[in-house]
PASE-696550 format. One record per residue (C-alpha): residue in one letter; residue number from 0; x, y, z. Coordinates in nm, 2 decimals, always signed. Each point is the difference from the previous one (the first is absolute). Layout:
N
{residu: A	num: NUM	east: X	north: Y	up: Z} $
...
//
This chain:
200
{residu: M	num: 0	east: +0.17	north: -1.36	up: +1.43} $
{residu: S	num: 1	east: -0.27	north: -0.11	up: +0.24} $
{residu: S	num: 2	east: -0.11	north: -0.36	up: +0.01} $
{residu: S	num: 3	east: -0.36	north: +0.09	up: +0.08} $
{residu: S	num: 4	east: -0.27	north: -0.16	up: -0.21} $
{residu: N	num: 5	east: -0.21	north: +0.22	up: -0.22} $
{residu: N	num: 6	east: -0.29	north: -0.03	up: +0.25} $
{residu: Q	num: 7	east: +0.22	north: +0.14	up: +0.28} $
{residu: R	num: 8	east: +0.17	north: +0.26	up: -0.22} $
{residu: C	num: 9	east: +0.00	north: +0.35	up: +0.12} $
{residu: E	num: 10	east: -0.23	north: +0.22	up: -0.21} $
{residu: H	num: 11	east: +0.27	north: +0.28	up: +0.00} $
{residu: R	num: 12	east: +0.27	north: -0.23	up: -0.14} $
{residu: D	num: 13	east: -0.07	north: +0.08	up: -0.36} $
{residu: S	num: 14	east: +0.08	north: +0.37	up: +0.07} $
{residu: V	num: 15	east: +0.34	north: -0.06	up: +0.17} $
{residu: A	num: 16	east: +0.19	north: +0.00	up: -0.33} $
{residu: S	num: 17	east: -0.17	north: +0.32	up: -0.11} $
{residu: Y	num: 18	east: +0.08	north: +0.16	up: +0.34} $
{residu: A	num: 19	east: +0.37	north: -0.11	up: -0.02} $
{residu: L	num: 20	east: +0.03	north: +0.15	up: -0.34} $
{residu: A	num: 21	east: -0.18	north: +0.33	up: +0.09} $
{residu: A	num: 22	east: -0.29	north: -0.07	up: -0.23} $
{residu: L	num: 23	east: -0.29	north: +0.05	up: +0.24} $
{residu: E	num: 24	east: -0.20	north: +0.31	up: +0.04} $
{residu: R	num: 25	east: +0.05	north: +0.20	up: +0.32} $
{residu: D	num: 26	east: -0.28	north: -0.14	up: +0.21} $
{residu: E	num: 27	east: +0.08	north: -0.36	up: -0.11} $
{residu: S	num: 28	east: +0.36	north: +0.05	up: +0.08} $
{residu: E	num: 29	east: -0.08	north: +0.14	up: +0.35} $
{residu: S	num: 30	east: -0.24	north: -0.30	up: +0.06} $
{residu: M	num: 31	east: +0.27	north: -0.25	up: -0.10} $
{residu: Q	num: 32	east: +0.26	north: +0.18	up: +0.22} $
{residu: A	num: 33	east: -0.22	north: -0.04	up: +0.30} $
{residu: H	num: 34	east: -0.09	north: -0.36	up: -0.09} $
{residu: L	num: 35	east: +0.35	north: -0.13	up: -0.07} $
{residu: P	num: 36	east: +0.13	north: -0.02	up: +0.36} $
{residu: T	num: 37	east: -0.31	north: -0.21	up: +0.10} $
{residu: C	num: 38	east: +0.02	north: -0.27	up: -0.27} $
{residu: I	num: 39	east: +0.28	north: -0.26	up: -0.03} $
{residu: D	num: 40	east: -0.11	north: -0.11	up: -0.35} $
{residu: C	num: 41	east: +0.02	north: +0.35	up: -0.14} $
{residu: Q	num: 42	east: +0.33	north: +0.06	up: +0.18} $
{residu: Q	num: 43	east: +0.15	north: -0.31	up: -0.17} $
{residu: E	num: 44	east: -0.13	north: +0.11	up: -0.34} $
{residu: Y	num: 45	east: +0.14	north: +0.35	up: +0.06} $
{residu: H	num: 46	east: +0.34	north: -0.12	up: +0.10} $
{residu: A	num: 47	east: +0.02	north: -0.24	up: -0.29} $
{residu: L	num: 48	east: -0.03	north: +0.30	up: -0.23} $
{residu: C	num: 49	east: +0.28	north: +0.19	up: +0.16} $
{residu: S	num: 50	east: +0.26	north: -0.10	up: -0.26} $
{residu: V	num: 51	east: -0.22	north: +0.14	up: -0.27} $
{residu: T	num: 52	east: -0.07	north: +0.33	up: +0.18} $
{residu: D	num: 53	east: +0.36	north: +0.04	up: +0.10} $
{residu: T	num: 54	east: +0.11	north: -0.04	up: -0.36} $
{residu: L	num: 55	east: -0.24	north: +0.26	up: -0.12} $
{residu: S	num: 56	east: +0.11	north: +0.24	up: +0.28} $
{residu: T	num: 57	east: +0.36	north: -0.02	up: -0.12} $
{residu: W	num: 58	east: -0.12	north: +0.08	up: -0.36} $
{residu: R	num: 59	east: -0.21	north: +0.30	up: +0.09} $
{residu: A	num: 60	east: +0.31	north: +0.23	up: +0.01} $
{residu: Q	num: 61	east: +0.05	north: -0.09	up: -0.37} $
{residu: T	num: 62	east: -0.36	north: +0.09	up: -0.11} $
{residu: L	num: 63	east: +0.00	north: +0.13	up: -0.35} $
{residu: P	num: 64	east: -0.27	north: +0.05	up: -0.26} $
{residu: P	num: 65	east: -0.07	north: -0.31	up: -0.21} $
{residu: L	num: 66	east: +0.14	north: -0.03	up: -0.35} $
{residu: E	num: 67	east: -0.26	north: +0.19	up: -0.21} $
{residu: P	num: 68	east: -0.01	north: -0.22	up: -0.31} $
{residu: L	num: 69	east: -0.14	north: -0.30	up: +0.19} $
{residu: W	num: 70	east: -0.29	north: +0.20	up: +0.14} $
{residu: L	num: 71	east: -0.07	north: +0.16	up: -0.34} $
{residu: Q	num: 72	east: -0.01	north: -0.35	up: -0.16} $
{residu: L	num: 73	east: -0.22	north: -0.13	up: +0.28} $
{residu: A	num: 74	east: -0.24	north: +0.29	up: -0.03} $
{residu: Q	num: 75	east: -0.03	north: -0.02	up: -0.37} $
{residu: R	num: 76	east: -0.04	north: -0.38	up: +0.00} $
{residu: I	num: 77	east: -0.28	north: -0.01	up: +0.27} $
{residu: S	num: 78	east: -0.18	north: +0.32	up: -0.11} $
{residu: S	num: 79	east: -0.08	north: -0.18	up: -0.33} $
{residu: Q	num: 80	east: -0.19	north: -0.27	up: +0.20} $
{residu: P	num: 81	east: -0.34	north: +0.07	up: +0.16} $
{residu: Q	num: 82	east: +0.04	north: -0.01	up: +0.38} $
{residu: K	num: 83	east: -0.20	north: +0.11	up: +0.30} $
{residu: K	num: 84	east: +0.15	north: +0.31	up: +0.16} $
{residu: A	num: 85	east: +0.19	north: -0.07	up: +0.33} $
{residu: P	num: 86	east: -0.14	north: +0.15	up: +0.32} $
{residu: K	num: 87	east: +0.15	north: +0.32	up: +0.12} $
{residu: A	num: 88	east: +0.32	north: -0.09	up: +0.18} $
{residu: V	num: 89	east: +0.08	north: +0.12	up: +0.35} $
{residu: T	num: 90	east: +0.35	north: +0.07	up: +0.12} $
{residu: S	num: 91	east: +0.09	north: -0.23	up: +0.28} $
{residu: V	num: 92	east: +0.17	north: +0.11	up: +0.32} $
{residu: S	num: 93	east: +0.30	north: -0.20	up: +0.12} $
{residu: P	num: 94	east: +0.01	north: -0.14	up: +0.35} $
{residu: A	num: 95	east: +0.36	north: +0.11	up: +0.03} $
{residu: T	num: 96	east: +0.11	north: +0.26	up: -0.26} $
{residu: A	num: 97	east: +0.37	north: +0.04	up: -0.04} $
{residu: Q	num: 98	east: +0.14	north: +0.36	up: +0.06} $
{residu: G	num: 99	east: +0.04	north: +0.19	up: -0.32} $
{residu: W	num: 100	east: -0.20	north: -0.24	up: -0.21} $
{residu: A	num: 101	east: -0.34	north: +0.11	up: -0.14} $
{residu: E	num: 102	east: -0.27	north: -0.26	up: -0.04} $
{residu: P	num: 103	east: -0.04	north: -0.06	up: -0.38} $
{residu: R	num: 104	east: -0.35	north: +0.05	up: -0.15} $
{residu: W	num: 105	east: -0.21	north: -0.24	up: -0.20} $
{residu: K	num: 106	east: -0.01	north: +0.08	up: -0.38} $
{residu: E	num: 107	east: -0.23	north: -0.14	up: -0.26} $
{residu: V	num: 108	east: +0.24	north: -0.11	up: -0.27} $
{residu: A	num: 109	east: -0.27	north: -0.15	up: -0.22} $
{residu: P	num: 110	east: -0.37	north: -0.06	up: +0.02} $
{residu: G	num: 111	east: -0.06	north: -0.25	up: +0.28} $
{residu: I	num: 112	east: +0.37	north: +0.00	up: +0.12} $
{residu: S	num: 113	east: +0.14	north: +0.22	up: +0.28} $
{residu: C	num: 114	east: +0.36	north: -0.01	up: +0.13} $
{residu: K	num: 115	east: +0.18	north: +0.14	up: +0.30} $
{residu: L	num: 116	east: +0.38	north: +0.01	up: -0.08} $
{residu: L	num: 117	east: +0.20	north: -0.09	up: +0.31} $
{residu: S	num: 118	east: +0.35	north: +0.00	up: -0.14} $
{residu: T	num: 119	east: +0.21	north: -0.01	up: -0.31} $
{residu: D	num: 120	east: +0.34	north: -0.17	up: -0.03} $
{residu: R	num: 121	east: +0.14	north: +0.11	up: -0.33} $
{residu: E	num: 122	east: +0.33	north: -0.18	up: +0.04} $
{residu: G	num: 123	east: -0.18	north: -0.33	up: +0.08} $
{residu: D	num: 124	east: -0.28	north: +0.07	up: -0.26} $
{residu: R	num: 125	east: -0.26	north: -0.06	up: +0.27} $
{residu: V	num: 126	east: -0.31	north: +0.19	up: +0.12} $
{residu: S	num: 127	east: -0.22	north: -0.08	up: +0.29} $
{residu: M	num: 128	east: -0.36	north: +0.11	up: +0.01} $
{residu: M	num: 129	east: -0.35	north: -0.06	up: +0.12} $
{residu: V	num: 130	east: -0.24	north: -0.08	up: -0.28} $
{residu: R	num: 131	east: -0.38	north: +0.00	up: +0.01} $
{residu: L	num: 132	east: -0.22	north: -0.15	up: -0.27} $
{residu: A	num: 133	east: -0.37	north: +0.10	up: -0.01} $
{residu: P	num: 134	east: -0.26	north: -0.28	up: -0.03} $
{residu: E	num: 135	east: +0.00	north: -0.16	up: -0.35} $
{residu: S	num: 136	east: +0.34	north: +0.16	up: -0.09} $
{residu: S	num: 137	east: +0.29	north: -0.16	up: -0.16} $
{residu: Y	num: 138	east: +0.37	north: +0.07	up: -0.04} $
{residu: P	num: 139	east: +0.13	north: -0.02	up: -0.36} $
{residu: P	num: 140	east: +0.21	north: -0.30	up: -0.12} $
{residu: H	num: 141	east: +0.36	north: +0.06	up: +0.08} $
{residu: R	num: 142	east: +0.35	north: -0.16	up: +0.00} $
{residu: H	num: 143	east: +0.21	north: +0.02	up: +0.31} $
{residu: A	num: 144	east: +0.34	north: +0.18	up: -0.04} $
{residu: G	num: 145	east: +0.10	north: -0.11	up: +0.35} $
{residu: V	num: 146	east: -0.12	north: -0.19	up: +0.30} $
{residu: E	num: 147	east: -0.36	north: +0.10	up: +0.10} $
{residu: E	num: 148	east: -0.13	north: -0.05	up: +0.35} $
{residu: L	num: 149	east: -0.37	north: +0.05	up: +0.08} $
{residu: Y	num: 150	east: -0.16	north: -0.02	up: +0.35} $
{residu: L	num: 151	east: -0.38	north: +0.02	up: -0.01} $
{residu: L	num: 152	east: -0.14	north: +0.21	up: +0.29} $
{residu: E	num: 153	east: -0.37	north: +0.03	up: -0.08} $
{residu: G	num: 154	east: -0.26	north: -0.16	up: -0.24} $
{residu: E	num: 155	east: +0.06	north: -0.27	up: -0.25} $
{residu: L	num: 156	east: +0.24	north: +0.00	up: -0.30} $
{residu: W	num: 157	east: +0.03	north: -0.24	up: -0.28} $
{residu: I	num: 158	east: +0.34	north: -0.05	up: -0.17} $
{residu: E	num: 159	east: -0.07	north: -0.23	up: -0.30} $
{residu: D	num: 160	east: -0.19	north: -0.29	up: +0.16} $
{residu: R	num: 161	east: +0.13	north: +0.06	up: +0.36} $
{residu: K	num: 162	east: -0.23	north: +0.17	up: +0.25} $
{residu: L	num: 163	east: +0.18	north: +0.20	up: +0.27} $
{residu: E	num: 164	east: -0.17	north: +0.10	up: +0.33} $
{residu: P	num: 165	east: +0.12	north: +0.24	up: +0.27} $
{residu: G	num: 166	east: +0.34	north: -0.12	up: +0.13} $
{residu: D	num: 167	east: +0.10	north: -0.19	up: -0.32} $
{residu: Y	num: 168	east: +0.33	north: +0.07	up: -0.17} $
{residu: N	num: 169	east: +0.09	north: -0.03	up: -0.36} $
{residu: L	num: 170	east: +0.35	north: -0.01	up: -0.15} $
{residu: A	num: 171	east: +0.07	north: +0.05	up: -0.37} $
{residu: E	num: 172	east: +0.35	north: -0.06	up: -0.15} $
{residu: P	num: 173	east: +0.16	north: +0.23	up: -0.26} $
{residu: G	num: 174	east: -0.10	north: -0.09	up: -0.36} $
{residu: T	num: 175	east: -0.34	north: -0.15	up: +0.10} $
{residu: S	num: 176	east: -0.32	north: +0.16	up: -0.11} $
{residu: D	num: 177	east: -0.35	north: +0.05	up: +0.15} $
{residu: Q	num: 178	east: -0.28	north: +0.00	up: -0.26} $
{residu: R	num: 179	east: -0.29	north: +0.04	up: +0.24} $
{residu: V	num: 180	east: +0.00	north: +0.18	up: +0.33} $
{residu: W	num: 181	east: -0.34	north: +0.12	up: +0.12} $
{residu: S	num: 182	east: -0.23	north: +0.04	up: +0.30} $
{residu: Q	num: 183	east: -0.37	north: -0.05	up: +0.01} $
{residu: T	num: 184	east: -0.03	north: +0.14	up: +0.35} $
{residu: G	num: 185	east: +0.26	north: +0.27	up: +0.00} $
{residu: C	num: 186	east: +0.32	north: -0.04	up: +0.19} $
{residu: M	num: 187	east: +0.31	north: +0.16	up: +0.15} $
{residu: C	num: 188	east: +0.35	north: -0.14	up: -0.01} $
{residu: L	num: 189	east: +0.37	north: +0.09	up: +0.08} $
{residu: L	num: 190	east: +0.19	north: -0.03	up: -0.33} $
{residu: I	num: 191	east: +0.38	north: -0.01	up: -0.03} $
{residu: T	num: 192	east: +0.11	north: -0.01	up: -0.36} $
{residu: S	num: 193	east: +0.20	north: +0.14	up: -0.28} $
{residu: P	num: 194	east: -0.11	north: +0.33	up: -0.17} $
{residu: S	num: 195	east: +0.14	north: -0.15	up: -0.32} $
{residu: D	num: 196	east: -0.27	north: -0.26	up: -0.04} $
{residu: R	num: 197	east: -0.14	north: -0.01	up: -0.36} $
{residu: L	num: 198	east: -0.37	north: +0.04	up: -0.05} $
{residu: R	num: 199	east: -0.16	north: -0.19	up: -0.29} $
//
């Protein structure tokens, strides 16, 4: 990561993670592609994310639909709570799409929550996905069946009393629970977790 102070921080740097994970719209992706060779800070940020993007690339060949019961539980749980409707999602264009791999589409799985499934590893009981929360939306309380890794790309996200901002990482161990996960501003994150998590 760059050692630049916040005052000297490149205004494009917050978009580097979204670019590396193919979460930008076409015009934003093209703009970042042109900017990246000219900015050392953004280059360092991009190269620091290579291990994450390389891991996701190896999983793409294993992409399978998510386990249906989890999404049914999620939809039922959240639809019973009043939420603001999420803005219409736009399919992102990858800066470098692998041959034979189709870019997944955003799906609204519950009011205020949209997901883009990147890969499913049934043997390892893991899924990786992009998740968007609309402003004033929350994720239902849940218990982690496996290790959960969350990397916040945009907006702000509260997990219990911890506030995450773009670039922040959160690790949850198996058997732990999250009672309150919500976003006042709306947010987008990369989530690698178990599809066997239990909603409460």
